[in-house]
C-alpha positions in Angstrom: 25.1 -21.3 -39.9 28.7 -22.1 -39.9 30.2 -24.2 -42.3 31.3 -26.9 -39.9 27.6 -27.1 -38.2 26.5 -27.5 -41.8 28.8 -29.8 -42.4 27.5 -32.1 -39.4 24.1 -31.4 -40.1 24.8 -33.0 -43.9 26.5 -36.0 -42.7 24.4 -36.8 -40.3 20.9 -36.9 -42.8 23.1 -38.5 -45.4 24.1 -41.2 -43.0 20.3 -41.9 -42.0 19.2 -41.9 -45.8 22.0 -44.7 -46.2 21.2 -46.6 -43.7 17.4 -46.5 -44.4 17.8 -47.7 -48.2 20.4 -50.7 -46.9 17.9 -51.5 -44.5 15.4 -52.3 -47.5 18.2 -54.3 -49.6 18.8 -56.5 -46.3 15.3 -57.5 -46.3 15.5 -58.4 -50.1 18.7 -60.4 -49.6 17.2 -62.3 -46.2 13.5 -62.8 -47.5 14.0 -63.6 -51.5 17.8 -64.2 -51.5 18.1 -66.4 -48.0 21.2 -64.8 -47.1 22.2 -65.6 -43.7 22.0 -62.7 -41.6 24.8 -63.9 -39.1 27.1 -64.1 -42.5 26.0 -60.7 -43.3 26.7 -59.1 -40.0 30.7 -60.9 -39.9 31.1 -59.8 -43.6 30.1 -56.1 -43.3 31.5 -55.3 -39.8 34.8 -57.4 -41.1 35.4 -55.4 -44.5 33.9 -52.1 -43.2 36.3 -52.1 -40.2 39.4 -53.1 -42.5 38.8 -50.2 -44.6 38.6 -47.5 -42.1 41.4 -48.3 -40.2 43.4 -48.7 -43.0 42.3 -45.1 -44.0 42.9 -43.8 -40.5 46.2 -44.9 -40.7 47.0 -43.0 -43.7 46.1 -40.0 -41.3 49.4 -38.4 -39.8 46.9 -37.5 -36.6 45.3 -40.9 -36.4 47.5 -43.1 -34.3 45.2 -46.4 -34.8 47.2 -48.0 -32.1 47.8 -45.7 -29.3 44.1 -46.5 -27.7 45.4 -49.6 -26.8 48.0 -48.2 -24.5 45.3 -46.7 -22.2 43.6 -49.4 -20.2 40.4 -47.6 -19.3 40.3 -46.5 -23.1 40.4 -50.0 -24.9 38.5 -51.3 -22.5 35.3 -48.7 -23.1 36.2 -49.3 -26.9 36.0 -53.5 -26.1 32.6 -52.7 -24.7 31.7 -50.2 -27.1 32.4 -52.8 -30.2 30.0 -55.5 -28.7 27.0 -54.0 -26.9 27.2 -50.7 -29.3 28.4 -51.6 -32.8 28.0 -55.2 -33.1 24.5 -54.9 -31.0 23.0 -52.3 -32.6 23.6 -53.7 -36.4 22.9 -57.3 -35.6 19.4 -56.5 -33.5 18.2 -54.6 -36.3 18.9 -56.4 -39.2 17.7 -59.6 -37.4 14.2 -57.5 -37.0 14.1 -56.9 -40.6 14.6 -60.7 -41.4 11.6 -61.6 -39.0 9.5 -58.3 -40.3 10.1 -55.8 -42.1 13.1 -52.8 -42.9 9.9 -50.0 -42.3 8.5 -51.7 -38.8 12.3 -52.7 -37.6 13.6 -49.0 -38.6 10.9 -47.4 -36.6 11.1 -49.5 -33.4 14.8 -48.7 -33.3 13.9 -45.0 -33.3 12.3 -45.3 -29.6 16.2 -45.0 -29.1 16.6 -41.5 -28.0 14.0 -42.2 -25.5 15.8 -44.7 -23.5 18.7 -41.9 -23.8 16.4 -39.0 -22.3 15.7 -41.3 -19.3 19.2 -42.9 -19.0 20.2 -39.4 -18.9 17.7 -38.2 -16.5 18.7 -40.8 -14.2 22.7 -40.1 -14.2 22.2 -36.5 -13.8 19.7 -37.1 -11.1 17.1 -35.0 -12.9 13.6 -35.5 -13.0 12.4 -35.6 -16.5 10.8 -32.7 -18.4 7.4 -32.7 -19.4 8.0 -32.8 -22.5 10.0 -35.7 -21.8 6.9 -37.4 -20.4 4.9 -36.7 -23.5 7.9 -38.3 -25.7 8.0 -41.4 -23.7 4.1 -41.2 -23.7 4.3 -41.4 -27.7 7.0 -43.7 -28.0 5.1 -46.4 -25.9 1.6 -45.5 -27.8 3.4 -45.5 -31.3 4.8 -48.8 -30.4 1.9 -50.6 -29.2 -0.1 -49.1 -32.5 2.6 -50.4 -34.7 2.9 -53.8 -33.4 -0.9 -54.8 -32.4 -2.8 -52.2 -34.8 -4.6 -51.1 -31.7 -5.9 -54.9 -30.6 -4.5 -55.7 -27.1 -4.8 -59.9 -27.8 -2.7 -59.6 -31.2 0.5 -58.9 -32.5 1.1 -57.6 -36.3 4.7 -58.9 -36.3 6.2 -61.9 -34.6 7.3 -61.9 -31.0 10.9 -62.5 -32.0 10.5 -59.2 -34.2 8.9 -57.1 -31.4 11.7 -57.8 -29.0 14.8 -57.3 -31.7 13.3 -54.1 -32.8 13.0 -53.1 -29.0 16.5 -54.7 -28.7 18.0 -52.5 -31.4 16.3 -49.7 -29.3 18.5 -50.2 -26.3 21.5 -51.0 -28.5 21.4 -47.6 -30.3 21.0 -45.9 -27.2 24.0 -47.5 -25.8 25.9 -46.7 -29.7 25.3 -43.3 -29.4 26.2 -42.8 -25.5 28.8 -44.8 -24.7 31.5 -43.8 -27.3 31.3 -40.1 -26.5 34.6 -39.9 -24.1 36.3 -41.8 -26.8 35.7 -39.4 -30.0 36.6 -36.8 -27.7 40.1 -38.2 -27.6 40.5 -40.1 -30.6 39.8 -40.1 -34.5 36.5 -41.2 -34.8 37.5 -43.6 -38.2 40.2 -44.9 -35.3 37.5 -46.0 -33.2 34.5 -46.8 -35.6 37.1 -48.9 -37.2 38.4 -50.7 -34.4 34.8 -51.4 -33.4 33.4 -53.0 -36.5 36.6 -55.3 -36.6 36.4 -56.6 -32.9 32.5 -56.9 -33.5 33.1 -58.6 -36.8 35.9 -61.2 -35.4 33.7 -61.6 -32.3 30.7 -62.7 -34.6 33.2 -64.8 -36.4 32.9 -67.6 -33.9 28.7 -67.2 -35.0 29.3 -67.5 -38.9 32.6 -67.3 -40.9 32.9 -65.5 -43.3 33.7 -68.3 -45.6 30.2 -70.1 -44.9 28.3 -68.4 -47.5 24.6 -69.6 -48.2 21.7 -68.2 -49.9 20.6 -67.4 -53.8 23.5 -65.6 -55.7 22.6 -63.3 -58.7 23.8 -60.1 -60.1 21.1 -58.2 -57.5 22.8 -60.3 -54.8 26.4 -59.1 -55.3 25.0 -55.4 -56.3 22.9 -55.1 -52.9 25.7 -56.7 -50.7 28.1 -54.7 -52.0 25.8 -51.5 -51.4 25.5 -52.6 -47.9 28.8 -53.3 -47.0 30.1 -49.8 -48.4 26.8 -47.6 -48.3 25.1 -49.0 -45.2 28.1 -49.4 -43.1 31.2 -48.3 -43.8 30.3 -44.5 -45.3 27.2 -43.8 -42.9 28.9 -45.0 -39.9 31.9 -42.9 -40.4 29.7 -39.6 -41.2 27.5 -40.5 -38.3 30.2 -40.6 -35.6 31.9 -37.4 -37.3 28.4 -35.4 -37.0 28.2 -36.3 -33.4 31.4 -35.1 -32.9 30.5 -31.6 -34.7 27.0 -31.1 -33.6 26.3 -33.4 -30.9 24.6 -36.7 -30.2 21.1 -34.9 -29.6 21.0 -33.2 -32.7 22.5 -36.0 -34.5 19.6 -38.4 -33.9 17.2 -35.9 -34.2 18.0 -35.5 -38.4 19.1 -39.6 -38.1 15.0 -39.5 -38.1 15.4 -39.4 -41.9 16.1 -42.9 -41.8 12.8 -44.7 -40.7 11.1 -42.6 -43.2 13.4 -43.5 -46.5 13.5 -47.0 -45.5 9.4 -47.0 -45.1 8.7 -45.5 -48.3 11.4 -47.5 -50.4 10.1 -51.0 -48.4 6.2 -49.8 -49.5 6.9 -48.5 -53.2 10.0 -51.6 -53.7 9.1 -54.4 -51.8 5.7 -53.6 -51.8 5.4 -53.8 -47.5 2.0 -53.2 -46.3 1.8 -50.2 -44.2 -1.5 -49.3 -43.1 -3.0 -46.0 -41.5 -2.6 -47.3 -38.1 1.4 -48.3 -38.9 1.6 -44.5 -40.1 0.1 -43.3 -37.0 2.3 -45.4 -34.7 5.9 -44.0 -36.8 4.5 -40.7 -36.5 4.4 -40.9 -32.8 7.8 -42.7 -32.5 9.5 -40.5 -34.7 7.9 -37.4 -33.3 9.5 -38.1 -29.8 12.7 -37.1 -31.1 11.8 -33.6 -32.1 10.1 -33.7 -28.8 13.3 -34.6 -27.0 15.5 -32.1 -29.3 13.2 -29.2 -27.6 15.1 -26.8 -24.9 13.9 -23.5 -23.7 15.1 -20.3 -25.3 
């Protein structure tokens, strides 16, 4: 394996693990410290976006304002900022608040199946047989995770289910939509603008100076972790990995996220996760491996 390819693999895995950890920290803050989800999204995006743009500006090859001189690119950036960057963060953390980090993270990973379906329609290709298996696994896994196999019962609220599925859609948009931009501009520039624009937009919903919740040492530490190690660093690492090894392999390696989120949520937050939950999670996560299969 070439050094650059290895770098891409490591970046994707580290990003996924950090996202999983930050998800459990978010659950703690939302459910035990009454921190407002909208406030958290606004602050983490404004802070991380500003830092990333400053980092990008320090690089000679990254002209951070150049993208605004191209109408098509600037329009794509605005769409990515709102429908991709902002929505993938809000739906995910809101799903955590209404359920738990493990369930929300696993539901989000139905996203690669949506990517496969979209690409089939876009390229006017009939999905492969293995794609149909992946779609079946995703639907069955989601069904088991949210109902435990009982048609008339939901183990999570309808709100949590819709937010979880919404985060899967947002993940698909977030992965596919910025690819043309990443081929032309520095990844720190694209992610930095995406976060800053998303944060400014969400400031209209919850101003960063409107602070709620119970603040103690843990609140400060976990909030700082979510902003730096759950936002700034992993988003940069992940999209850099997409540049190096492509979106398909990156999303495959990102399956480390639901695994880390689930294990930490069970061990630390005592989240109940039974056999049916594990089966459903396995079915959903296995779709990433099925979709990555290519004939020799």
